[in-house]
C-alpha positions as CSV (number, residue, x, y, z in Angstrom):
1,M,-23.7,144.0,154.8
2,A,-22.9,140.3,155.1
3,A,-24.3,137.8,152.6
4,N,-24.6,134.1,152.9
5,T,-23.4,131.2,150.7
6,T,-26.0,129.4,148.6
7,N,-25.4,125.8,149.6
8,Y,-24.5,125.9,153.3
9,N,-25.6,129.3,154.4
10,L,-22.1,130.3,155.5
11,K,-21.7,133.9,156.5
12,K,-19.7,136.0,154.0
13,P,-18.8,139.4,155.5
14,A,-18.8,142.4,153.1
15,Q,-15.6,144.4,152.6
16,E,-16.8,147.1,155.0
17,D,-17.8,144.7,157.8
18,F,-15.5,144.1,160.7
19,Y,-14.3,140.5,161.2
20,N,-16.6,138.6,163.6
21,I,-15.0,135.6,165.3
22,D,-18.5,134.2,166.2
23,D,-19.4,134.2,162.5
24,H,-16.2,132.5,161.6
25,N,-16.7,129.8,164.4
26,G,-20.3,129.3,163.2
27,N,-19.0,128.8,159.7
28,M,-16.4,126.3,160.9
29,D,-19.0,124.3,162.8
30,I,-21.2,124.1,159.7
31,I,-18.3,122.9,157.6
32,D,-17.1,120.4,160.3
33,N,-20.6,118.9,160.6
34,Q,-21.0,118.5,156.8
35,M,-17.6,117.0,156.5
36,K,-18.4,114.4,159.2
37,K,-21.8,113.5,157.5
38,T,-20.0,113.0,154.2
39,E,-17.3,110.9,155.9
40,D,-19.9,108.7,157.6
41,V,-21.7,108.1,154.3
42,L,-18.4,107.2,152.6
43,V,-17.3,104.9,155.3
44,G,-20.6,103.1,155.3
45,H,-20.4,102.8,151.5
46,E,-16.9,101.4,151.6
47,K,-17.9,98.7,154.1
48,N,-20.5,97.3,151.7
49,E,-18.6,95.6,148.9
50,L,-21.6,95.6,146.6
51,P,-23.6,98.7,147.5
52,H,-25.3,99.3,144.1
53,L,-28.2,97.5,142.4
54,F,-29.1,97.5,138.7
55,T,-31.6,95.5,136.6
56,D,-30.9,94.2,133.1
57,G,-34.4,93.3,131.9
58,T,-35.7,90.9,134.5
59,K,-32.3,90.0,136.0
60,K,-31.0,92.0,139.0
61,Y,-27.4,92.5,140.0
62,K,-25.5,93.9,142.9
63,Y,-22.2,95.6,141.9
64,G,-19.4,97.7,143.2
65,F,-15.6,98.2,143.1
66,K,-12.8,96.9,145.2
67,T,-9.1,97.2,145.1
68,N,-7.2,94.7,143.0
69,S,-4.6,92.3,144.5
70,A,-1.7,94.7,143.8
71,K,-3.6,97.5,145.6
72,D,-2.9,99.9,142.8
73,G,-6.3,100.1,141.2
74,L,-10.0,99.1,141.3
75,I,-11.8,96.2,139.7
76,F,-15.5,96.0,138.9
77,V,-17.3,93.2,140.8
78,Y,-20.9,92.0,140.6
79,E,-23.2,89.1,141.5
80,D,-26.7,88.0,140.5
81,V,-29.5,88.8,143.0
82,I,-31.9,85.9,143.5
């Protein structure tokens, strides 16, 4: 009897089950949808140069990372929030 995965409820056939192409296609649709959601979040995050906010006592800062001028690493950037 088939079981399902914990996180995405994908169908996992048991050893004695016959392969079901509909189950496979359903699993692929779930994976594809989740990958697209993750990509959309990351693309939105990358567009905002300073996506994070932190408070140091009463002072607030926006911060993030961007590629350095040589394009071979990241640098930490921040600014005060007024």
